[in-house]
PDBQT receptor file of N, H, CA, C and O in Angstrom, charges set to zero:
ATOM      1  N   MET A   1       1.548  -5.383  14.364  1.00  0.00    +0.000 N 
ATOM      2  CA  MET A   1       2.418  -6.384  14.931  1.00  0.00    +0.000 C 
ATOM      3  C   MET A   1       2.982  -7.208  13.769  1.00  0.00    +0.000 C 
ATOM      4  O   MET A   1       2.242  -7.657  12.893  1.00  0.00    +0.000 OA
ATOM      5  N   HIS A   2       4.303  -7.396  13.779  1.00  0.00    +0.000 N 
ATOM      6  H   HIS A   2       4.904  -7.031  14.490  1.00  0.00    +0.000 HD
ATOM      7  CA  HIS A   2       4.948  -8.150  12.704  1.00  0.00    +0.000 C 
ATOM      8  C   HIS A   2       6.149  -8.915  13.251  1.00  0.00    +0.000 C 
ATOM      9  O   HIS A   2       6.581  -8.705  14.385  1.00  0.00    +0.000 OA
ATOM     10  N   VAL A   3       6.666  -9.794  12.424  1.00  0.00    +0.000 N 
ATOM     11  H   VAL A   3       6.314  -9.964  11.503  1.00  0.00    +0.000 HD
ATOM     12  CA  VAL A   3       7.851 -10.566  12.787  1.00  0.00    +0.000 C 
ATOM     13  C   VAL A   3       8.757 -10.671  11.563  1.00  0.00    +0.000 C 
ATOM     14  O   VAL A   3       8.291 -10.794  10.430  1.00  0.00    +0.000 OA
ATOM     15  N   HIS A   4      10.059 -10.620  11.821  1.00  0.00    +0.000 N 
ATOM     16  H   HIS A   4      10.437 -10.520  12.741  1.00  0.00    +0.000 HD
ATOM     17  CA  HIS A   4      11.051 -10.831  10.773  1.00  0.00    +0.000 C 
ATOM     18  C   HIS A   4      11.567 -12.259  10.893  1.00  0.00    +0.000 C 
ATOM     19  O   HIS A   4      11.872 -12.723  11.991  1.00  0.00    +0.000 OA
ATOM     20  N   VAL A   5      11.662 -12.945   9.779  1.00  0.00    +0.000 N 
ATOM     21  H   VAL A   5      11.414 -12.568   8.886  1.00  0.00    +0.000 HD
ATOM     22  CA  VAL A   5      12.157 -14.318   9.743  1.00  0.00    +0.000 C 
ATOM     23  C   VAL A   5      13.432 -14.315   8.915  1.00  0.00    +0.000 C 
ATOM     24  O   VAL A   5      13.428 -13.907   7.754  1.00  0.00    +0.000 OA
ATOM     25  N   GLN A   6      14.524 -14.774   9.520  1.00  0.00    +0.000 N 
ATOM     26  H   GLN A   6      14.527 -15.106  10.463  1.00  0.00    +0.000 HD
ATOM     27  CA  GLN A   6      15.798 -14.820   8.806  1.00  0.00    +0.000 C 
ATOM     28  C   GLN A   6      16.232 -16.263   8.592  1.00  0.00    +0.000 C 
ATOM     29  O   GLN A   6      16.043 -17.119   9.456  1.00  0.00    +0.000 OA
ATOM     30  N   GLY A   7      16.809 -16.511   7.445  1.00  0.00    +0.000 N 
ATOM     31  H   GLY A   7      16.962 -15.815   6.743  1.00  0.00    +0.000 HD
ATOM     32  CA  GLY A   7      17.362 -17.818   7.118  1.00  0.00    +0.000 C 
ATOM     33  C   GLY A   7      18.710 -17.633   6.454  1.00  0.00    +0.000 C 
ATOM     34  O   GLY A   7      19.189 -16.510   6.299  1.00  0.00    +0.000 OA
ATOM     35  N   GLN A   8      19.313 -18.729   6.066  1.00  0.00    +0.000 N 
ATOM     36  H   GLN A   8      18.924 -19.642   6.192  1.00  0.00    +0.000 HD
ATOM     37  CA  GLN A   8      20.629 -18.663   5.426  1.00  0.00    +0.000 C 
ATOM     38  C   GLN A   8      20.593 -17.877   4.127  1.00  0.00    +0.000 C 
ATOM     39  O   GLN A   8      21.571 -17.222   3.766  1.00  0.00    +0.000 OA
ATOM     40  N   ASN A   9      19.468 -17.941   3.423  1.00  0.00    +0.000 N 
ATOM     41  H   ASN A   9      18.674 -18.473   3.717  1.00  0.00    +0.000 HD
ATOM     42  CA  ASN A   9      19.400 -17.359   2.086  1.00  0.00    +0.000 C 
ATOM     43  C   ASN A   9      18.641 -16.047   1.998  1.00  0.00    +0.000 C 
ATOM     44  O   ASN A   9      18.633 -15.413   0.943  1.00  0.00    +0.000 OA
ATOM     45  N   GLY A  10      18.000 -15.623   3.090  1.00  0.00    +0.000 N 
ATOM     46  H   GLY A  10      18.007 -16.138   3.947  1.00  0.00    +0.000 HD
ATOM     47  CA  GLY A  10      17.221 -14.407   2.960  1.00  0.00    +0.000 C 
ATOM     48  C   GLY A  10      16.503 -14.017   4.221  1.00  0.00    +0.000 C 
ATOM     49  O   GLY A  10      16.775 -14.518   5.312  1.00  0.00    +0.000 OA
ATOM     50  N   GLU A  11      15.566 -13.097   4.032  1.00  0.00    +0.000 N 
ATOM     51  H   GLU A  11      15.344 -12.690   3.146  1.00  0.00    +0.000 HD
ATOM     52  CA  GLU A  11      14.786 -12.571   5.147  1.00  0.00    +0.000 C 
ATOM     53  C   GLU A  11      13.378 -12.243   4.652  1.00  0.00    +0.000 C 
ATOM     54  O   GLU A  11      13.179 -11.851   3.502  1.00  0.00    +0.000 OA
ATOM     55  N   ALA A  12      12.409 -12.416   5.549  1.00  0.00    +0.000 N 
ATOM     56  H   ALA A  12      12.570 -12.734   6.483  1.00  0.00    +0.000 HD
ATOM     57  CA  ALA A  12      11.024 -12.074   5.229  1.00  0.00    +0.000 C 
ATOM     58  C   ALA A  12      10.406 -11.360   6.417  1.00  0.00    +0.000 C 
ATOM     59  O   ALA A  12      10.822 -11.538   7.562  1.00  0.00    +0.000 OA
ATOM     60  N   LYS A  13       9.412 -10.554   6.119  1.00  0.00    +0.000 N 
ATOM     61  H   LYS A  13       9.074 -10.409   5.189  1.00  0.00    +0.000 HD
ATOM     62  CA  LYS A  13       8.639  -9.865   7.160  1.00  0.00    +0.000 C 
ATOM     63  C   LYS A  13       7.191 -10.298   7.000  1.00  0.00    +0.000 C 
ATOM     64  O   LYS A  13       6.645 -10.286   5.897  1.00  0.00    +0.000 OA
ATOM     65  N   PHE A  14       6.573 -10.682   8.117  1.00  0.00    +0.000 N 
ATOM     66  H   PHE A  14       7.016 -10.692   9.013  1.00  0.00    +0.000 HD
ATOM     67  CA  PHE A  14       5.177 -11.102   8.112  1.00  0.00    +0.000 C 
ATOM     68  C   PHE A  14       4.384 -10.237   9.067  1.00  0.00    +0.000 C 
ATOM     69  O   PHE A  14       4.790 -10.020  10.209  1.00  0.00    +0.000 OA
ATOM     70  N   TRP A  15       3.239  -9.739   8.592  1.00  0.00    +0.000 N 
ATOM     71  H   TRP A  15       2.909  -9.915   7.665  1.00  0.00    +0.000 HD
ATOM     72  CA  TRP A  15       2.268  -9.094   9.469  1.00  0.00    +0.000 C 
ATOM     73  C   TRP A  15       1.564 -10.199  10.239  1.00  0.00    +0.000 C 
ATOM     74  O   TRP A  15       1.319 -11.276   9.696  1.00  0.00    +0.000 OA
ATOM     75  N   LEU A  16       1.237  -9.941  11.493  1.00  0.00    +0.000 N 
ATOM     76  H   LEU A  16       1.436  -9.065  11.934  1.00  0.00    +0.000 HD
ATOM     77  CA  LEU A  16       0.500 -10.903  12.303  1.00  0.00    +0.000 C 
ATOM     78  C   LEU A  16      -0.968 -10.526  12.438  1.00  0.00    +0.000 C 
ATOM     79  O   LEU A  16      -1.797 -11.356  12.811  1.00  0.00    +0.000 OA
ATOM     80  N   GLU A  17      -1.284  -9.285  12.136  1.00  0.00    +0.000 N 
ATOM     81  H   GLU A  17      -0.610  -8.611  11.832  1.00  0.00    +0.000 HD
ATOM     82  CA  GLU A  17      -2.658  -8.813  12.275  1.00  0.00    +0.000 C 
ATOM     83  C   GLU A  17      -3.097  -8.093  11.014  1.00  0.00    +0.000 C 
ATOM     84  O   GLU A  17      -2.289  -7.366  10.438  1.00  0.00    +0.000 OA
ATOM     85  N   PRO A  18      -4.303  -8.249  10.562  1.00  0.00    +0.000 N 
ATOM     86  CA  PRO A  18      -5.333  -9.069  11.187  1.00  0.00    +0.000 C 
ATOM     87  C   PRO A  18      -5.111 -10.576  10.980  1.00  0.00    +0.000 C 
ATOM     88  O   PRO A  18      -5.628 -11.384  11.751  1.00  0.00    +0.000 OA
ATOM     89  N   THR A  19      -4.357 -10.953   9.962  1.00  0.00    +0.000 N 
ATOM     90  H   THR A  19      -3.936 -10.296   9.336  1.00  0.00    +0.000 HD
ATOM     91  CA  THR A  19      -3.998 -12.357   9.749  1.00  0.00    +0.000 C 
ATOM     92  C   THR A  19      -2.519 -12.420   9.385  1.00  0.00    +0.000 C 
ATOM     93  O   THR A  19      -1.916 -11.406   9.035  1.00  0.00    +0.000 OA
ATOM     94  N   ILE A  20      -1.946 -13.600   9.466  1.00  0.00    +0.000 N 
ATOM     95  H   ILE A  20      -2.436 -14.424   9.751  1.00  0.00    +0.000 HD
ATOM     96  CA  ILE A  20      -0.541 -13.775   9.077  1.00  0.00    +0.000 C 
ATOM     97  C   ILE A  20      -0.442 -13.588   7.572  1.00  0.00    +0.000 C 
ATOM     98  O   ILE A  20      -1.071 -14.315   6.803  1.00  0.00    +0.000 OA
ATOM     99  N   GLU A  21       0.354 -12.603   7.157  1.00  0.00    +0.000 N 
ATOM    100  H   GLU A  21       0.864 -12.012   7.782  1.00  0.00    +0.000 HD
ATOM    101  CA  GLU A  21       0.465 -12.247   5.743  1.00  0.00    +0.000 C 
ATOM    102  C   GLU A  21       1.886 -11.769   5.441  1.00  0.00    +0.000 C 
ATOM    103  O   GLU A  21       2.472 -11.009   6.212  1.00  0.00    +0.000 OA
ATOM    104  N   LEU A  22       2.423 -12.217   4.327  1.00  0.00    +0.000 N 
ATOM    105  H   LEU A  22       1.947 -12.834   3.701  1.00  0.00    +0.000 HD
ATOM    106  CA  LEU A  22       3.749 -11.804   3.904  1.00  0.00    +0.000 C 
ATOM    107  C   LEU A  22       3.748 -10.322   3.554  1.00  0.00    +0.000 C 
ATOM    108  O   LEU A  22       2.929  -9.862   2.759  1.00  0.00    +0.000 OA
ATOM    109  N   ALA A  23       4.674  -9.581   4.156  1.00  0.00    +0.000 N 
ATOM    110  H   ALA A  23       5.340  -9.955   4.802  1.00  0.00    +0.000 HD
ATOM    111  CA  ALA A  23       4.807  -8.153   3.858  1.00  0.00    +0.000 C 
ATOM    112  C   ALA A  23       5.909  -7.928   2.837  1.00  0.00    +0.000 C 
ATOM    113  O   ALA A  23       5.743  -7.143   1.903  1.00  0.00    +0.000 OA
ATOM    114  N   GLN A  24       7.046  -8.619   3.013  1.00  0.00    +0.000 N 
ATOM    115  H   GLN A  24       7.180  -9.256   3.771  1.00  0.00    +0.000 HD
ATOM    116  CA  GLN A  24       8.145  -8.513   2.054  1.00  0.00    +0.000 C 
ATOM    117  C   GLN A  24       9.072  -9.707   2.212  1.00  0.00    +0.000 C 
ATOM    118  O   GLN A  24       9.091 -10.362   3.254  1.00  0.00    +0.000 OA
ATOM    119  N   CYS A  25       9.823  -9.975   1.185  1.00  0.00    +0.000 N 
ATOM    120  H   CYS A  25       9.807  -9.443   0.339  1.00  0.00    +0.000 HD
ATOM    121  CA  CYS A  25      10.730 -11.112   1.190  1.00  0.00    +0.000 C 
ATOM    122  C   CYS A  25      11.903 -10.822   0.268  1.00  0.00    +0.000 C 
ATOM    123  O   CYS A  25      11.737 -10.296  -0.832  1.00  0.00    +0.000 OA
ATOM    124  N   VAL A  26      13.104 -11.179   0.746  1.00  0.00    +0.000 N 
ATOM    125  H   VAL A  26      13.239 -11.605   1.641  1.00  0.00    +0.000 HD
ATOM    126  CA  VAL A  26      14.317 -11.008  -0.059  1.00  0.00    +0.000 C 
ATOM    127  C   VAL A  26      15.157 -12.272   0.086  1.00  0.00    +0.000 C 
ATOM    128  O   VAL A  26      15.516 -12.653   1.200  1.00  0.00    +0.000 OA
ATOM    129  N   GLY A  27      15.469 -12.918  -1.023  1.00  0.00    +0.000 N 
ATOM    130  H   GLY A  27      15.177 -12.608  -1.928  1.00  0.00    +0.000 HD
ATOM    131  CA  GLY A  27      16.433 -14.001  -1.030  1.00  0.00    +0.000 C 
ATOM    132  C   GLY A  27      15.913 -15.403  -0.811  1.00  0.00    +0.000 C 
ATOM    133  O   GLY A  27      16.608 -16.362  -1.147  1.00  0.00    +0.000 OA
ATOM    134  N   PHE A  28      14.721 -15.568  -0.262  1.00  0.00    +0.000 N 
ATOM    135  H   PHE A  28      14.156 -14.789   0.011  1.00  0.00    +0.000 HD
ATOM    136  CA  PHE A  28      14.197 -16.913  -0.046  1.00  0.00    +0.000 C 
ATOM    137  C   PHE A  28      13.722 -17.527  -1.356  1.00  0.00    +0.000 C 
ATOM    138  O   PHE A  28      13.242 -16.825  -2.245  1.00  0.00    +0.000 OA
ATOM    139  N   SER A  29      13.859 -18.836  -1.463  1.00  0.00    +0.000 N 
ATOM    140  H   SER A  29      14.249 -19.406  -0.740  1.00  0.00    +0.000 HD
ATOM    141  CA  SER A  29      13.308 -19.552  -2.617  1.00  0.00    +0.000 C 
ATOM    142  C   SER A  29      11.788 -19.610  -2.486  1.00  0.00    +0.000 C 
ATOM    143  O   SER A  29      11.247 -19.355  -1.410  1.00  0.00    +0.000 OA
ATOM    144  N   ARG A  30      11.116 -19.937  -3.552  1.00  0.00    +0.000 N 
ATOM    145  H   ARG A  30      11.556 -20.144  -4.426  1.00  0.00    +0.000 HD
ATOM    146  CA  ARG A  30       9.649 -20.061  -3.545  1.00  0.00    +0.000 C 
ATOM    147  C   ARG A  30       9.225 -21.076  -2.473  1.00  0.00    +0.000 C 
ATOM    148  O   ARG A  30       8.259 -20.845  -1.747  1.00  0.00    +0.000 OA
ATOM    149  N   ARG A  31       9.941 -22.185  -2.378  1.00  0.00    +0.000 N 
ATOM    150  H   ARG A  31      10.727 -22.373  -2.968  1.00  0.00    +0.000 HD
ATOM    151  CA  ARG A  31       9.596 -23.211  -1.382  1.00  0.00    +0.000 C 
ATOM    152  C   ARG A  31       9.766 -22.678   0.042  1.00  0.00    +0.000 C 
ATOM    153  O   ARG A  31       8.909 -22.903   0.897  1.00  0.00    +0.000 OA
ATOM    154  N   GLU A  32      10.865 -21.975   0.294  1.00  0.00    +0.000 N 
ATOM    155  H   GLU A  32      11.561 -21.792  -0.401  1.00  0.00    +0.000 HD
ATOM    156  CA  GLU A  32      11.097 -21.424   1.633  1.00  0.00    +0.000 C 
ATOM    157  C   GLU A  32      10.000 -20.431   2.011  1.00  0.00    +0.000 C 
ATOM    158  O   GLU A  32       9.496 -20.451   3.134  1.00  0.00    +0.000 OA
ATOM    159  N   ILE A  33       9.641 -19.579   1.082  1.00  0.00    +0.000 N 
ATOM    160  H   ILE A  33      10.051 -19.563   0.170  1.00  0.00    +0.000 HD
ATOM    161  CA  ILE A  33       8.628 -18.575   1.390  1.00  0.00    +0.000 C 
ATOM    162  C   ILE A  33       7.250 -19.212   1.545  1.00  0.00    +0.000 C 
ATOM    163  O   ILE A  33       6.411 -18.681   2.271  1.00  0.00    +0.000 OA
ATOM    164  N   ASN A  34       7.002 -20.330   0.884  1.00  0.00    +0.000 N 
ATOM    165  H   ASN A  34       7.684 -20.762   0.294  1.00  0.00    +0.000 HD
ATOM    166  CA  ASN A  34       5.728 -21.037   1.059  1.00  0.00    +0.000 C 
ATOM    167  C   ASN A  34       5.674 -21.778   2.396  1.00  0.00    +0.000 C 
ATOM    168  O   ASN A  34       4.598 -21.921   2.976  1.00  0.00    +0.000 OA
ATOM    169  N   ASP A  35       6.820 -22.249   2.889  1.00  0.00    +0.000 N 
ATOM    170  H   ASP A  35       7.694 -22.133   2.418  1.00  0.00    +0.000 HD
ATOM    171  CA  ASP A  35       6.870 -22.978   4.158  1.00  0.00    +0.000 C 
ATOM    172  C   ASP A  35       6.872 -22.052   5.375  1.00  0.00    +0.000 C 
ATOM    173  O   ASP A  35       6.418 -22.445   6.450  1.00  0.00    +0.000 OA
ATOM    174  N   THR A  36       7.373 -20.841   5.218  1.00  0.00    +0.000 N 
ATOM    175  H   THR A  36       7.742 -20.521   4.345  1.00  0.00    +0.000 HD
ATOM    176  CA  THR A  36       7.572 -19.938   6.352  1.00  0.00    +0.000 C 
ATOM    177  C   THR A  36       6.287 -19.531   7.059  1.00  0.00    +0.000 C 
ATOM    178  O   THR A  36       6.299 -19.463   8.288  1.00  0.00    +0.000 OA
ATOM    179  N   PRO A  37       5.175 -19.255   6.374  1.00  0.00    +0.000 N 
ATOM    180  CA  PRO A  37       3.957 -18.887   7.115  1.00  0.00    +0.000 C 
ATOM    181  C   PRO A  37       3.514 -19.970   8.099  1.00  0.00    +0.000 C 
ATOM    182  O   PRO A  37       2.979 -19.662   9.164  1.00  0.00    +0.000 OA
ATOM    183  N   ARG A  38       3.735 -21.236   7.745  1.00  0.00    +0.000 N 
ATOM    184  H   ARG A  38       4.169 -21.487   6.880  1.00  0.00    +0.000 HD
ATOM    185  CA  ARG A  38       3.380 -22.318   8.671  1.00  0.00    +0.000 C 
ATOM    186  C   ARG A  38       4.234 -22.249   9.933  1.00  0.00    +0.000 C 
ATOM    187  O   ARG A  38       3.748 -22.496  11.036  1.00  0.00    +0.000 OA
ATOM    188  N   LEU A  39       5.492 -21.917   9.763  1.00  0.00    +0.000 N 
ATOM    189  H   LEU A  39       5.887 -21.717   8.867  1.00  0.00    +0.000 HD
ATOM    190  CA  LEU A  39       6.398 -21.768  10.903  1.00  0.00    +0.000 C 
ATOM    191  C   LEU A  39       5.941 -20.615  11.798  1.00  0.00    +0.000 C 
ATOM    192  O   LEU A  39       5.904 -20.744  13.022  1.00  0.00    +0.000 OA
ATOM    193  N   VAL A  40       5.598 -19.502  11.183  1.00  0.00    +0.000 N 
ATOM    194  H   VAL A  40       5.628 -19.397  10.189  1.00  0.00    +0.000 HD
ATOM    195  CA  VAL A  40       5.101 -18.351  11.944  1.00  0.00    +0.000 C 
ATOM    196  C   VAL A  40       3.818 -18.731  12.676  1.00  0.00    +0.000 C 
ATOM    197  O   VAL A  40       3.642 -18.377  13.842  1.00  0.00    +0.000 OA
ATOM    198  N   GLN A  41       2.930 -19.441  12.008  1.00  0.00    +0.000 N 
ATOM    199  H   GLN A  41       3.072 -19.729  11.061  1.00  0.00    +0.000 HD
ATOM    200  CA  GLN A  41       1.673 -19.853  12.628  1.00  0.00    +0.000 C 
ATOM    201  C   GLN A  41       1.921 -20.803  13.796  1.00  0.00    +0.000 C 
ATOM    202  O   GLN A  41       1.264 -20.690  14.831  1.00  0.00    +0.000 OA
ATOM    203  N   ASP A  42       2.853 -21.732  13.644  1.00  0.00    +0.000 N 
ATOM    204  H   ASP A  42       3.387 -21.824  12.803  1.00  0.00    +0.000 HD
ATOM    205  CA  ASP A  42       3.164 -22.678  14.719  1.00  0.00    +0.000 C 
ATOM    206  C   ASP A  42       3.657 -21.976  15.978  1.00  0.00    +0.000 C 
ATOM    207  O   ASP A  42       3.402 -22.442  17.089  1.00  0.00    +0.000 OA
ATOM    208  N   TYR A  43       4.360 -20.863  15.814  1.00  0.00    +0.000 N 
ATOM    209  H   TYR A  43       4.568 -20.485  14.912  1.00  0.00    +0.000 HD
ATOM    210  CA  TYR A  43       4.943 -20.135  16.947  1.00  0.00    +0.000 C 
ATOM    211  C   TYR A  43       4.248 -18.802  17.207  1.00  0.00    +0.000 C 
ATOM    212  O   TYR A  43       4.794 -17.941  17.897  1.00  0.00    +0.000 OA
ATOM    213  N   GLU A  44       3.064 -18.633  16.665  1.00  0.00    +0.000 N 
ATOM    214  H   GLU A  44       2.621 -19.333  16.105  1.00  0.00    +0.000 HD
ATOM    215  CA  GLU A  44       2.367 -17.346  16.754  1.00  0.00    +0.000 C 
ATOM    216  C   GLU A  44       2.200 -16.880  18.199  1.00  0.00    +0.000 C 
ATOM    217  O   GLU A  44       2.453 -15.709  18.484  1.00  0.00    +0.000 OA
ATOM    218  N   ASN A  45       1.793 -17.731  19.103  1.00  0.00    +0.000 N 
ATOM    219  H   ASN A  45       1.588 -18.682  18.872  1.00  0.00    +0.000 HD
ATOM    220  CA  ASN A  45       1.603 -17.314  20.500  1.00  0.00    +0.000 C 
ATOM    221  C   ASN A  45       2.913 -16.856  21.126  1.00  0.00    +0.000 C 
ATOM    222  O   ASN A  45       2.939 -15.844  21.827  1.00  0.00    +0.000 OA
ATOM    223  N   ASP A  46       3.995 -17.578  20.888  1.00  0.00    +0.000 N 
ATOM    224  H   ASP A  46       3.975 -18.400  20.319  1.00  0.00    +0.000 HD
ATOM    225  CA  ASP A  46       5.302 -17.190  21.412  1.00  0.00    +0.000 C 
ATOM    226  C   ASP A  46       5.750 -15.849  20.836  1.00  0.00    +0.000 C 
ATOM    227  O   ASP A  46       6.293 -15.004  21.548  1.00  0.00    +0.000 OA
ATOM    228  N   ILE A  47       5.516 -15.668  19.542  1.00  0.00    +0.000 N 
ATOM    229  H   ILE A  47       5.076 -16.355  18.963  1.00  0.00    +0.000 HD
ATOM    230  CA  ILE A  47       5.901 -14.416  18.876  1.00  0.00    +0.000 C 
ATOM    231  C   ILE A  47       5.113 -13.252  19.461  1.00  0.00    +0.000 C 
ATOM    232  O   ILE A  47       5.687 -12.208  19.770  1.00  0.00    +0.000 OA
ATOM    233  N   ARG A  48       3.807 -13.424  19.614  1.00  0.00    +0.000 N 
ATOM    234  H   ARG A  48       3.341 -14.272  19.362  1.00  0.00    +0.000 HD
ATOM    235  CA  ARG A  48       2.962 -12.366  20.173  1.00  0.00    +0.000 C 
ATOM    236  C   ARG A  48       3.387 -12.016  21.602  1.00  0.00    +0.000 C 
ATOM    237  O   ARG A  48       3.467 -10.840  21.958  1.00  0.00    +0.000 OA
ATOM    238  N   ASN A  49       3.654 -13.032  22.411  1.00  0.00    +0.000 N 
ATOM    239  H   ASN A  49       3.589 -13.987  22.121  1.00  0.00    +0.000 HD
ATOM    240  CA  ASN A  49       4.084 -12.789  23.789  1.00  0.00    +0.000 C 
ATOM    241  C   ASN A  49       5.408 -12.035  23.832  1.00  0.00    +0.000 C 
ATOM    242  O   ASN A  49       5.577 -11.128  24.646  1.00  0.00    +0.000 OA
ATOM    243  N   ALA A  50       6.343 -12.400  22.968  1.00  0.00    +0.000 N 
ATOM    244  H   ALA A  50       6.205 -13.137  22.306  1.00  0.00    +0.000 HD
ATOM    245  CA  ALA A  50       7.635 -11.708  22.917  1.00  0.00    +0.000 C 
ATOM    246  C   ALA A  50       7.442 -10.263  22.461  1.00  0.00    +0.000 C 
ATOM    247  O   ALA A  50       8.078  -9.353  22.993  1.00  0.00    +0.000 OA
ATOM    248  N   TRP A  51       6.573 -10.053  21.484  1.00  0.00    +0.000 N 
ATOM    249  H   TRP A  51       6.057 -10.793  21.052  1.00  0.00    +0.000 HD
ATOM    250  CA  TRP A  51       6.286  -8.702  20.991  1.00  0.00    +0.000 C 
ATOM    251  C   TRP A  51       5.733  -7.829  22.120  1.00  0.00    +0.000 C 
ATOM    252  O   TRP A  51       6.185  -6.703  22.331  1.00  0.00    +0.000 OA
ATOM    253  N   LEU A  52       4.752  -8.369  22.838  1.00  0.00    +0.000 N 
ATOM    254  H   LEU A  52       4.386  -9.283  22.668  1.00  0.00    +0.000 HD
ATOM    255  CA  LEU A  52       4.117  -7.597  23.912  1.00  0.00    +0.000 C 
ATOM    256  C   LEU A  52       5.085  -7.332  25.064  1.00  0.00    +0.000 C 
ATOM    257  O   LEU A  52       4.998  -6.294  25.720  1.00  0.00    +0.000 OA
ATOM    258  N   LYS A  53       5.984  -8.243  25.307  1.00  0.00    +0.000 N 
ATOM    259  H   LYS A  53       6.054  -9.087  24.774  1.00  0.00    +0.000 HD
ATOM    260  CA  LYS A  53       7.002  -8.024  26.339  1.00  0.00    +0.000 C 
ATOM    261  C   LYS A  53       7.968  -6.908  25.913  1.00  0.00    +0.000 C 
ATOM    262  O   LYS A  53       8.379  -6.084  26.730  1.00  0.00    +0.000 OA
ATOM    263  N   HIS A  54       8.321  -6.897  24.622  1.00  0.00    +0.000 N 
ATOM    264  H   HIS A  54       7.987  -7.567  23.959  1.00  0.00    +0.000 HD
ATOM    265  CA  HIS A  54       9.263  -5.906  24.097  1.00  0.00    +0.000 C 
ATOM    266  C   HIS A  54       8.604  -4.533  23.919  1.00  0.00    +0.000 C 
ATOM    267  O   HIS A  54       9.235  -3.500  24.142  1.00  0.00    +0.000 OA
ATOM    268  N   PHE A  55       7.330  -4.534  23.515  1.00  0.00    +0.000 N 
ATOM    269  H   PHE A  55       6.817  -5.373  23.334  1.00  0.00    +0.000 HD
ATOM    270  CA  PHE A  55       6.570  -3.302  23.283  1.00  0.00    +0.000 C 
ATOM    271  C   PHE A  55       5.321  -3.294  24.161  1.00  0.00    +0.000 C 
ATOM    272  O   PHE A  55       4.214  -3.495  23.659  1.00  0.00    +0.000 OA
ATOM    273  N   PRO A  56       5.484  -3.063  25.473  1.00  0.00    +0.000 N 
ATOM    274  CA  PRO A  56       4.303  -3.097  26.357  1.00  0.00    +0.000 C 
ATOM    275  C   PRO A  56       3.283  -2.038  25.969  1.00  0.00    +0.000 C 
ATOM    276  O   PRO A  56       3.630  -0.936  25.544  1.00  0.00    +0.000 OA
ATOM    277  N   ARG A  57       2.050  -2.392  26.123  1.00  0.00    +0.000 N 
ATOM    278  H   ARG A  57       1.768  -3.288  26.468  1.00  0.00    +0.000 HD
ATOM    279  CA  ARG A  57       0.946  -1.465  25.780  1.00  0.00    +0.000 C 
ATOM    280  C   ARG A  57       0.593  -0.606  26.941  1.00  0.00    +0.000 C 
ATOM    281  O   ARG A  57      -0.307   0.228  26.839  1.00  0.00    +0.000 OA
TER     282      ARG A  57
């Protein structure tokens, strides 16, 4: 399970399992990439629910 995060300057991919971890990043500044995991964590339940709705098991 993963999520793509897009911003004005770039894009990142984060794995959600087993823990939130950066998979790849293009274009984000060091500060943006350091702040993004917190954003993913804040919305983790919403992201997981959307993933499961899109990819039913």
